[in-house]
C-alpha positions in Angstrom: 12.8 -19.7 18.5 13.0 -17.9 14.8 10.3 -18.0 12.2 12.5 -20.4 10.7 12.3 -22.9 13.3 8.5 -23.1 13.1 8.0 -27.0 12.4 5.2 -27.8 10.0 3.5 -29.6 13.1 3.3 -26.3 14.8 1.7 -24.6 11.6 -1.2 -27.2 11.4 -1.8 -26.7 15.1 -4.9 -24.8 15.5 -4.0 -23.5 18.7 -6.4 -21.0 20.5 -6.1 -17.0 20.2 -3.4 -15.7 22.6 -1.8 -12.5 23.3 1.9 -13.4 24.1 4.0 -15.7 25.3 6.8 -15.8 27.8 10.3 -15.3 25.9 13.3 -13.7 26.9 13.3 -9.7 26.3 16.8 -10.2 24.3 15.4 -12.3 21.6 15.7 -11.0 17.7 12.7 -11.9 15.7 13.9 -13.0 12.6 11.7 -12.5 9.6 13.1 -13.9 6.2 11.3 -12.8 3.3 9.5 -16.0 1.9 11.1 -17.5 -1.3 9.2 -20.5 -1.6 5.4 -20.6 -2.6 4.8 -23.5 0.1 6.2 -21.4 2.8 4.0 -18.4 1.8 0.8 -20.4 3.0 2.2 -22.2 5.8 -0.5 -20.3 7.9 -3.4 -21.8 6.0 -4.0 -24.7 7.8 -4.3 -22.8 11.1 -5.9 -19.9 9.7 -9.9 -20.5 9.9 -10.6 -18.0 7.2 -13.8 -17.3 9.2 -15.3 -17.9 12.7 -13.8 -15.8 15.5 -12.0 -13.8 12.7 -15.1 -12.0 11.5 -15.5 -10.6 15.2 -11.6 -9.3 14.8 -12.6 -7.9 11.7 -15.7 -5.8 13.0 -13.5 -4.7 16.0 -10.5 -3.4 13.8 -13.3 -1.6 11.5 -14.5 0.0 14.8 -10.7 1.3 15.5 -10.2 2.2 12.1 -13.3 4.3 12.1 -12.6 6.3 14.8 -8.8 6.4 14.9 -8.3 7.3 11.1 -12.0 8.6 10.6 -11.3 11.4 13.1 -8.0 12.5 11.5 -10.0 12.4 8.1 -12.3 15.0 9.5 -9.3 17.4 10.3 -10.1 19.4 7.2 -13.5 20.4 8.9 -11.8 21.8 12.0 -9.1 23.4 9.7 -11.7 25.1 7.9 -13.5 26.3 10.9 -10.4 27.9 12.6 -9.2 29.3 9.5 -12.6 31.3 8.9 -13.7 31.8 12.6 -10.6 32.8 14.0 -11.7 31.4 17.3 -7.7 30.8 18.2 -6.7 34.2 17.0 -5.8 34.9 13.1 -4.0 31.8 11.7 -2.7 30.8 8.2 -3.4 27.3 6.6 0.2 26.6 6.9 -0.1 27.1 10.7 -2.8 24.9 10.7 -1.8 22.5 8.5 0.9 21.7 10.8 -1.9 20.2 13.3 -3.4 18.1 10.9 0.5 17.2 9.7 1.5 16.2 13.3 -1.8 14.1 13.8 -1.2 12.2 10.8 2.3 11.8 11.8 1.9 10.7 15.1 0.1 7.1 14.1 3.4 6.2 11.6 5.8 7.9 14.2 5.0 5.1 16.9 4.4 2.3 14.8 7.9 0.7 15.5 7.2 1.3 19.1 3.4 0.1 18.8 4.5 -3.0 17.1 7.2 -4.2 19.8 4.8 -3.3 22.8 2.0 -5.1 21.1 4.1 -8.3 20.8 5.6 -7.7 24.5 2.2 -6.7 26.8 -0.3 -7.9 24.3 -2.2 -6.6 21.3 -5.2 -5.5 23.4 -3.5 -3.8 26.0 -1.5 -1.9 23.8 -4.8 -0.7 21.9 -6.4 0.3 25.1 -3.5 2.3 26.1 -3.9 4.5 22.7 -7.4 4.6 23.0 -7.1 6.7 26.5 -4.3 8.9 24.8 -6.9 9.7 22.0 -9.9 10.5 24.2 -7.2 13.0 26.7 -6.0 14.2 23.3 -9.3 15.5 21.9 -11.0 16.6 25.2 -7.7 18.4 26.0 -7.9 20.2 22.5 -11.4 22.0 23.6 -9.7 23.9 26.1 -7.1 25.3 23.7 -7.0 29.1 23.2 -4.0 29.2 21.0 -3.0 27.4 17.9 0.2 25.7 19.7 -2.4 24.1 22.3 -3.5 22.3 19.3 -0.2 21.2 18.0 0.3 19.3 21.6 -3.3 18.0 22.1 -5.1 17.5 18.5 -1.6 16.8 17.1 0.4 14.9 19.5 -1.6 13.4 21.7 -4.0 11.9 19.6 -1.9 11.3 16.5 0.3 9.1 19.1 -3.0 7.5 20.6 -4.0 6.4 17.1 -0.7 4.7 16.4 -0.8 2.8 19.4 -4.7 1.8 18.6 -4.1 1.3 15.3 -1.2 -0.7 14.5 -2.9 -3.9 16.4 -5.5 -3.4 14.7 -4.4 -3.4 11.4 -2.7 -6.7 12.1 -5.0 -9.2 13.2 -7.3 -9.7 10.5 -4.6 -11.1 8.4 -3.7 -13.7 11.1 -7.3 -15.3 11.2 -7.4 -14.9 7.3 -5.3 -16.4 4.2 -7.5 -17.2 1.0 -9.6 -13.8 1.7 -7.0 -11.8 3.5 -7.4 -8.8 1.0 -11.3 -8.9 1.7 -10.8 -9.4 5.4 -8.4 -6.4 5.7 -10.4 -4.5 3.3 -13.4 -4.5 5.4 -11.6 -4.0 8.7 -10.0 -0.8 7.0 -13.2 0.6 5.4 -14.1 1.7 8.9 -11.6 4.4 7.9 -13.7 5.4 5.0 -16.8 5.0 6.7 -15.5 7.0 9.6 -14.9 10.0 7.4 -18.2 9.7 5.5 -20.0 10.0 8.7 -17.7 12.2 11.0 -17.0 14.8 8.4 -20.7 15.9 8.3 -21.4 15.2 11.8 -18.2 17.1 13.0 -19.4 20.3 10.9 -22.9 19.5 12.3 -21.7 19.9 15.8 -19.4 22.8 15.2 -22.5 24.7 14.1 -24.8 23.8 16.8 -22.7 23.2 19.7 -19.0 25.1 18.8 -15.8 23.3 18.2 -15.2 22.6 22.0 -18.1 20.4 22.7 -17.4 18.8 19.2 -14.1 17.7 20.4 -15.5 16.6 23.8 -18.2 14.4 22.3 -16.0 13.0 19.8 -13.5 12.2 22.7 -15.8 10.5 24.7 -17.5 8.4 22.2 -13.9 7.3 21.1 -13.0 6.2 24.5 -16.2 3.9 24.8 -16.5 2.5 21.4 -12.6 1.6 21.0 -12.8 0.5 24.7 -14.9 -2.2 23.5 -13.4 -3.3 20.3 -10.1 -3.4 22.3 -11.6 -6.1 24.4 -12.6 -8.4 21.6 -9.9 -7.8 19.5 -7.7 -10.7 19.6 -4.7 -12.2 18.0 -4.6 -15.7 16.3 -0.9 -16.6 16.5 1.5 -16.4 19.7 3.6 -13.7 18.5 7.2 -13.6 19.9 7.6 -10.7 22.7 10.9 -9.6 20.5 12.6 -6.3 21.2 14.1 -5.8 17.7 13.9 -7.1 14.3 16.7 -8.6 12.4 19.0 -6.3 11.0 19.0 -8.4 7.5 15.4 -6.9 7.2 16.9 -3.7 6.9 19.1 -4.7 4.1 16.6 -6.4 1.8 16.1 -4.7 -1.3 12.4 -5.8 -1.5 11.7 -4.3 2.2 13.4 -1.1 1.5 11.5 -0.4 -1.9 8.3 -1.8 0.3 8.9 1.2 2.8 9.7 3.7 0.2 6.0 3.2 -1.2 5.1 4.8 2.1 7.9 7.2 2.1 6.9 8.7 -1.1 3.0 8.8 -0.7 3.1 10.4 2.7 3.5 14.1 1.0 0.9 13.7 -1.4 -1.7 11.4 0.1 -3.4 14.3 2.3 -3.6 17.0 0.2 -7.1 16.4 -1.1 -8.4 15.0 2.6 -6.9 18.4 3.9 -7.9 21.1 1.0 -11.1 19.8 -0.5 -13.4 21.7 1.9 -11.5 24.9 1.1 -11.2 24.7 -2.3 -15.1 24.0 -2.1 -15.8 27.3 -0.2 -12.9 29.3 -2.2 -12.7 28.4 -5.2 -16.5 27.3 -5.8 -18.0 29.4 -3.4 -20.0 26.9 -1.9 -21.0 26.5 1.7 -18.8 25.0 4.7 -21.1 22.2 4.6 -20.6 21.4 1.1 -16.7 21.5 1.5 -17.1 18.6 4.5 -19.6 16.5 2.2 -16.9 16.7 -0.3 -14.7 15.7 2.3 -16.8 13.0 3.6 -17.5 11.8 -0.2 -13.8 10.9 -0.3 -13.9 8.7 2.8 -17.2 7.1 1.7 -15.6 5.7 -1.7 -12.2 4.9 0.4 -14.7 2.5 2.1 -15.7 0.9 -0.9 -12.5 0.8 -2.6 -11.1 -1.1 0.4 -13.4 -3.6 0.2 -13.6 -4.1 -3.9 -9.8 -3.5 -4.3 -9.3 -6.0 -1.7 -11.5 -8.7 -3.2 -9.7 -7.9 -6.9 -6.2 -8.0 -5.3 -6.6 -11.9 -3.8 -7.6 -12.5 -7.7 -4.9 -10.8 -9.6 -2.3 -10.2 -6.7 -2.1 -7.5 -4.3 1.2 -5.9 -5.2 0.1 -4.9 -8.8 -3.2 -3.8 -7.8 -1.4 -1.8 -5.2 0.9 0.1 -7.7 -2.2 0.6 -9.7 -4.4 2.1 -6.9 -1.4 4.5 -6.3 -1.0 5.4 -9.9 -4.8 6.4 -10.4 -4.6 8.2 -7.0 -1.6 10.5 -8.5 -3.6 10.7 -12.0 -6.8 11.7 -10.2 -4.9 14.6 -8.4 -3.2 16.3 -11.4 -5.7 15.7 -14.3 -9.1 15.7 -12.5 -9.4 17.6 -9.8 -8.2 20.6 -11.5 -10.5 20.6 -13.7 -13.6 20.4 -11.0 -15.3 23.6 -11.7 -18.7 22.8 -10.0 -19.8 20.6 -7.1 -20.8 17.9 -8.9 -17.1 17.7 -10.5 -15.8 18.0 -7.2 -18.0 15.4 -6.0 -16.8 13.0 -9.2 -13.1 13.7 -8.1 -13.8 12.8 -4.4 -15.1 9.7 -5.5 -12.2 8.6 -7.7 -9.7 9.4 -5.4 -11.4 8.1 -2.2 -12.0 4.6 -4.0 -8.3 4.2 -5.4 -6.5 5.4 -2.4 -8.8 3.4 -0.1 -7.3 0.3 -1.7 -4.1 1.4 -1.4 -3.8 1.6 2.0 -6.1 -1.5 2.7 -3.7 -3.6 0.7 -0.2 -2.4 1.8 -0.2 -4.5 5.2 -1.3 -7.6 3.3 1.7 -7.3 1.0 3.8 -7.5 4.1 1.9 -10.3 5.2 2.2 -12.1 1.9 6.0 -11.5 1.9 6.9 -12.3 5.5 4.3 -14.1 7.0 2.2 -13.2 9.9 4.6 -14.3 12.8 6.3 -11.0 13.8 3.7 -8.8 11.4 3.0 -6.2 14.1 6.8 -5.0 13.9 7.2 -5.4 10.4 3.8 -3.5 9.9 5.5 -0.8 12.4 8.5 -0.2 10.4 6.7 0.2 7.1 4.2 2.6 8.8 7.2 4.7 10.0 8.0 5.2 6.4 5.4 7.6 6.2 6.4 10.0 9.0 8.7 12.3 6.9 6.1 13.0 3.9 3.2 13.0 6.3 4.8 15.5 9.0 6.2 17.6 6.1 3.8 17.4 3.4 0.7 19.0 4.8 2.4 22.0 5.9 4.6 22.3 2.6 1.1 22.3 1.0 -0.2 25.0 3.4 2.8 27.2 2.2 2.1 26.7 -1.3 -1.7 27.5 -1.0 -0.6 30.8 1.0 2.0 31.8 -1.5 -0.4 31.3 -4.3 -3.5 33.3 -2.7 -4.4 36.6 -3.9 -4.0 39.3 -1.3 -6.6 41.5 -2.5 -9.5 38.8 -3.0 -8.3 36.1 -0.8 -8.8 34.0 -4.1 -6.4 30.6 -4.2 -4.9 29.2 -7.0 -4.9 25.3 -6.2 -3.2 24.1 -9.3 0.7 24.0 -7.9 -0.7 21.9 -4.7 -2.9 19.7 -6.9 0.2 18.7 -9.0 2.6 18.6 -5.9 0.1 16.2 -4.4 -0.2 14.0 -7.4 3.6 13.9 -8.3 4.3 12.2 -5.0 1.5 9.4 -5.2 3.0 8.6 -8.8 6.4 8.7 -7.6 5.1 5.8 -4.9 3.6 4.0 -7.8 7.0 3.3 -9.1 8.5 2.2 -5.7 5.7 -0.7 -6.0 6.7 -1.4 -9.5 10.1 -1.6 -7.9 9.0 -4.3 -5.3 7.6 -6.4 -8.2 10.7 -6.4 -9.9 13.1 -7.2 -7.4 11.4 -9.8 -5.7 10.6 -11.4 -9.1 14.7 -11.1 -9.5 15.2 -12.3 -6.3 13.3 -15.4 -6.2 9.5 -15.1 -7.4 6.6 -16.4 -5.4 4.4 -15.5 -8.2 2.1 -12.5 -7.9 1.9 -11.2 -4.4 
């Protein structure tokens, strides 16, 4: 059965939440791009826009809180490893590889996680990811060399977060149509709230107990919280357990430009998240806690942006608002951050950058649901987030190398301007890809604003 074979009667049937169905493993999930305004909303009749969907939104919020909140607090760990030399003398470039591998793990397993979710169920896939995340963090607490962190805090945690994240990011869209942007924004705001709380808490745990116990405590909390969330996180639709996606999707110009948004945003997206703490310490000569607070503010306004931008997107169109968010994120890096000469100025930049990039992250999967529907969304979202891999893997180490090459060997002072321009330019390029999606979508058959 393909998406095109779903009858109107089946669309109107409010079937109960299920985790998977019995289909042949050789089936191909055909996911044509919607070109008819009536077909875009075929899931309205079966989407309650509330009810148990809000439970799923809350559970997805918890997954975002830990899976991405811990990732966003990496800058605190990096600053500690660099200053304390607990793992020996290490450069910013060496440390950036840990955060880069960690952030890459999630999109790297995106396709596999999407297929697995449709074959064995969303909840089981999420719980597998939860266990891997916990193992990665606790294993990292026993590290004595930098390469240990590459394997534990990098590979294991990153891969685990990918398996936990993909099911959680897809399910809210299945339960909502009219308020899809709002529901997804609330769920995705867990990332911002997690970063807001976990960055200063992590710094406090490191100060009181050391980084090893900070990792162990975080790992155990992740296991308990996400384990419970995985139990109640249920899909609305009966997803086909396909093992592959129709190849025509990979030749669709709109889909290719949609993936290019993630491809180009990867190198620049994490630059402020990773290096705002260093900027506060090195450039502004503030404390490590001030740096952690500045990083936390990015997460705080990211949470606000994900909700408010989701609401605006529901009214004005998700794709145009996504493009605006990417553009503003790039401008903030290139035109606001370089002029942050005080802690208050840095806080202002963190607020602006967090707000707009938070909106981008929450709208990206929503646009996919708008264009292709919710059946097979796990696989489609997995492919889309896999486009982040090259930029996310290489961007932070390149940024670290740029910082190292612009560090005064005598004073240790860093010139941050080159890396600020580097990060912002990639986000502006990503915004241009969002515009191309809109152009090609209108050219090949518009369904109005997406």
